[in-house]
N, C-alpha and C positions, 0 to 999 in steps of 0.2 A: 619348760614346754607349755605353750598356751593351749587351752582346751578349745575345741571347735564348738561354736554355738550352733546347736541343731534345731533351735526353735523355729527357724524360718522354713524348715523342711516338713514340719508337722502341720497337718490341717486342723484348724480349731473347730471346724464344723462337726458336731457329734454324729451326724449322719454318715460321716466317712467310715467310722467303725462298722456301721451296719453293712456298708458295701463290701467291706473286707472280709468279714467273718461269715461262717456258714449260716444258712437260714435258721437252723435250730438254735444256734447260740445267739443270733440276732434277736430272736423272739423270747429268749430266756429272761425271766423276771428275777429281780434281786429279792433277797430275804426281807419280808415285811417286819420280822422281829428285829433284824439288824438296823433297819431304817428307823424304827421307833427308838431303839437303843441310842442311835446317833442323835436323835432329837433330844433325848433325855440328857445325854452328855453335854450337848450344847447349852441346855438350860443350866445345868450344874456349873459349867465353866463360866457362865455369866453371873454366878453368885446366888442362883436360886437354890433353895433347899428342896430336895426331892427324895421321897421314899421310893427307891427304885425296885419294883417288883416285876421287872420285865425279863431279866436275863436268866437263862438256864445254866448258870455257872455259880461259882462259889467265891466269896471273898475270903482269902486265906486267914485274915484276922479272926473270922468267925468259924471257918471250917478248914483248918490246916490239914494237909495230907498226913497219913500216919507217920509218926516220927521214925519208925523202923524203916518205912519205905524211903524216906529222905536219906537216912543213913546208908541204906544199901545202894541207892543210886550213886551217892558220893563215893562209896567204897569201890563200886564198879569202875568209876572214872579213874580213881587212884590206881586200880589194878589194870588200867589200860584196856578195858573192855570196850574199845572204841572203833573196831573195824565192822565191816558189813556183817549183819546177822543173816542166817538163811532166809530165803524169801518168805517162808511160811512160819518163821519164828524159831528161836533156839529150842533145842529138844527139852531143856529143863522146864521152860515155860509151857510148852505144849503138854508135857506130862502133868504139870501143876494144874493147868486148866482142866484136863481130863479127870484128875483126882478131885478137884473142886466139884465138878458136876456129879461124880460118883458119891462123894461124901455128903454134899448139901442138897442135891436134887434127886439122888437115887437113879441117875442115868449113866450107865457104864458105856460111854462112847469109845474111850481109848484115845491116846495121843494122835493116832492116825486120822482122826476125824477133826482135829483142831488146826485152824489156820489163823495165825496172828497177823494183825494189821495195825496201822498207825491210828488207833482209835476205832470206834464203831463204824465210821463212815465208809472206809474202804470195803469192809464186808457187806455193808448195805448196798453200796454202788455195785459191788461185785455180784451180788445176788440178782439185781436187775439185769446186769450184763450177761450172766450165765443163762438166765431162763427166759428172757423176753427179746422180741424183735419187733420192729415197727409194725403196727397194726394189731398186735396181740392184745387181748383183753386182760387188763389188770384191775385189781379191786382193792380199795381201802375203805375205811369207815370214818365218818365225820363226827367230830374233828380229830385230826391226827397230824403229826409233825412230818413235813417235807415230802410226802408222797407225790404231791402234784409236781414238784420240781423234777423228781426222778422220772415220772411218767412223761414229762415234756422232753427231757434229755433223750429218752429211749423211744419216744414217739409211739407210745402204746395208746390203745383205746382204753382210757382209764374210766372206771365206774366208781363214783363215790356213793356209798350206801349211807343214808341218813340214820342217825341214832337219836335218842332222847335222854334227858336227865333221868327219867324214870328207869332206864336200863343202864344207868351209870355210864352213858355214852358208849356202850358196846352194842353190837348187833344182836339180834335174836337168831336162834338156830334156823328158823324159817327164812329169814332174810338171806342167810348164807346159802341155804339149799337152793333158793330161787336164782341166785346170781352165779352159781358154780358152773352150769353148762357153758362151755366156751371160754372159761377163765383159765389163763395160764399161770397167774400168780396172785396170791392173796397176801397183802401186807397187814400184819397185826402187831400191836404193841401193848404190853401190860407189865407193870403199872403204866398207865397211859399219860403221855405228854400230848395235850396240855392239861388234862382234867384232874390228874392225881387220883384216878379211880383204878380199880383192879377188876379184871374179868372174873366172874364166878366159876366155880368148878363145874357145875352142871352145864352151863352155857358153853364153856370151852370144850368140854367132853363131847357135847352134841355137835359142835362145829367140826371137831376133829373126826368124829365118826362119819359125818356127812361127806367130808373130803375123802376119807378112805373109800367109802362106797362109790363116790364119783370116779375115783381113780381105778377102782376095780373094774368098773364098766368101761372105762377108757382103755384099759389094758386089753380087754377082750376085743376091742375094736382096733387095737394097734395105734392108739392116739397118745400123744404126750400128756403126762399127768399135770394136774394143778399143784403147783408148789406153794409152800407157806413160808413167808419171810417173817420170823417171829422175833421181834425186837424186845428183849427183856433186860435192857440196860439198867433199869431201876429195880430189879427184883430183890436185891439185897437191902433196899430201902423201903420194903413193904412195912406198913404200920403194924404195931404189935397185935392188934385185934384182927388183922387181915392175913390170909394165907396166900402165898404166891403159887400159881399153877402153871405148869408147862404142858403143852398138848401131848408130848410124847410120854409124860408120866401117866396121863389119863387114858390114852389110847395108843399103846406101843406100836400098833400097826401103821400109824402115820409117820413113823420115824424116817422112812425112805424119802419123804416129801417135805421135810422140815429143815430149814436153815435157821439155827439159833444165832442171834447176834448179841454180843455182850462186850463189856469194857470195864476198865477201872475208873473211867471218867467220873461217874456219878457216885458210885458206892464209896470210893476213897477220896472224893473231892479232887481228883487228879486229872482235870480236863486238859491241862497243858502238858502232861507227860506222854500222851498219845499212845496208849496201849489198849488195843481191843482185839476181838477175835470172832471168828465164825466157828460154830460147832455143827457139823453137817455129816451126811453119809460119807464114809471113807472113800468111796469110788468117785465122789464129786470133789474131794479135798484137793486133788491134783489140779483140777481146773481152776479152783479158786486161788490156789498157790501161784499158778502161772499168771493169772490176771493181776494179782497184787504184785507179783514180781516184775511184770512188764511196766506197771504203773510206777513202781518204786515206792509203794505205800507201806514201807516197812517201819515197824516201831523201832526206836533207837535201842541198840543193844544194852546199854547200861540200865535203861528203864525196864527192859525185859528181864534182865538178871534180877533186878530188885523186886519186880512183881512176882517172879517165881519164888523168891525167898518168902515174901509175905503170904502168898497162897499156901505155901508149904508149912506155915506156922499158924494153924487155925486158932490157937489160943490168943495170939497177938491180934489176928484179924478180927476175931469175935469181940475182943475187948474194945477195939476201935469202933466197930460197927455199933455196939451198944451205945456208946457215947454219941456217935454220929446220929443215930436214929432219935436219941433223946433231944438233941439240939434241934433237929428238924421238926420233931413233934411239938416242941415248945413254941416254935414260930407258927406252924400251921394251925395248931389248936388255938393260939391267941387270935389269929385271924378268923377262924371258924366261929369261935365263941363270940367274938365281937360282932360279926355279921349276923349271927343268929339272934343276939341281943337286939340289934337294930331292927330286925324283922319283927321281934316280939313287941317292939314299940311302934309298929305300924309302918315302917319304912318299906318301900318296894325293893327289897334286896333278899337274896338267899345264897346259900353255899351248900356244897356237898361235903359231908364229913371226910377228912383226909384218909386215904387208904394206901397210898404208896407214892414214892417219888418225892419231889420237892415242890409240888404244885397244888393249888387250891382252885376249884371251879367257883367263880364268883359271878352272880348275876345282879345287874342293876336294871330293874324293869321300868325304865323311863321312856321307852319308845312310845311315841304318841303323847308324851307329856313335855313337849318342848324340844324333843330330840327325834330325829328321823333315822339315825344310824348309830351303830356301835362306835364308829369312829368319832362321831360328835360327842358321845358320852366319854370316850377315852380322853379326848382333848379337854373336856370340861373338868374331869377328875384331875388331870395333870396340871391345868392352869389354876383351878380354884382350890384344889385340896393338896396339891403338891405330891400326888401319888401316881406313879406310872404303872400301868397294867397293859396286858396285851389282849386285844379282842380275838375271839375265836376265828375271825376272818383270816388271821395269819396262819391258820391251820386248815384252810380250804373250805371252811364253813361260809356259806353265803348269806344265810338268814340273819337279819338284824334282830336277834332275840335278847340282846343284853348280856350275853355270857362273855366272861373274860377269864384269862389265866393270871393268877398271882404266883410268883416264884419267890422263894424265901432264902435262896442260897447266898444272897449278897447283902442281907440286912441283919441287924441285931434285934433281939427281942424288944429292947427298949424303944426302938424306932416305931414299932407297930402300934402301940397304944395311941401314940400321938397321931399316927396316920389314920387310924380308925376314927378318932374324934373329928379329924378334918373331913374325912369322907362323909360322916354323918351330917355335919354342918352343911357341906356342899349339896347333899341330896335334899335336906330339909329346905334349903333355899329355893328349890325348884318345885316344891309341893304346894 
């Protein structure tokens, strides 16, 4: 039987797609990070050597998933655990997540507050869908991952609150108090992607208290509350000298207004296994479950079974995490020490000491010294030094201030010393 050639039926003009899809989708932008990653892959395919510090993922040769997790996934397949899971996750995993939060964070939510999804993105998307509608005011803080895309999809009136390196790229309490009136949802992330910084206890407590007070006033007026989307996907990768904080730990009264989003993606280097969850007030769990169920964003049953096993064996989990954090720290500290040494030699660079996650904030202060934009600096480092980084513009920042994200999940420690040497030579050539 010969196949029908359909090429003549398809219009080659890219504008045809714009005419077919909805206006919201027609105007949706692609990921700047993925665009840069594609450019890097093309260079490497052509034979160029590149130290790739762009992707928020892990190279399994350097960061394998826990051996026990792999074994349990395979065992679940052998045991034919291959049918549909419940829309909000298998009971064993929901209980394991609840126990994890009780044991590690001191937050006794219970399994009735847990909703499992295929990674962290469905609960993130679900939170925007649950609490916002077109025209609502939503807030995030610059720089931060992906909020602009969600705000566009849900057509909210999004407010970006600027931050500075001096505040670890987190807002002040006063900034949050000022923006709260009229805000329907506040999106926060700590440890922060892209900066690798963590919010301080006092600042987070102050923000949480401000939100509680705002919502108490709204309750008296019969108005909908301001919700908090708290993305803590990197919390188990907090640096040894840094402590992770959750707003509900610090101000329990904020619990009715917080959706915690979490996953195994980063802490267990398991980005491809697609297991994440929301932990939220139990009376909202059913709404999240229905949304994820209709979308079909369920985590695979074998991976859920395996994740439940791992979370229920804290000794195995902690042994893996200790090794994982050590590997990450070796890479981040190599970069931080190297950049700090360059700064001491008079080069216009700086970095913020690693606090959590797999990222380092790196500044190349060459604006006005032959460069007008961060994108020009990025291209120069890529082509002259063979080092790929991501400008903060990929995280909704507009200012060309020379700040970049370095991600260490896909590189070996040995690659970084050579990369630092090449960066230094490239910068010296422009002074």
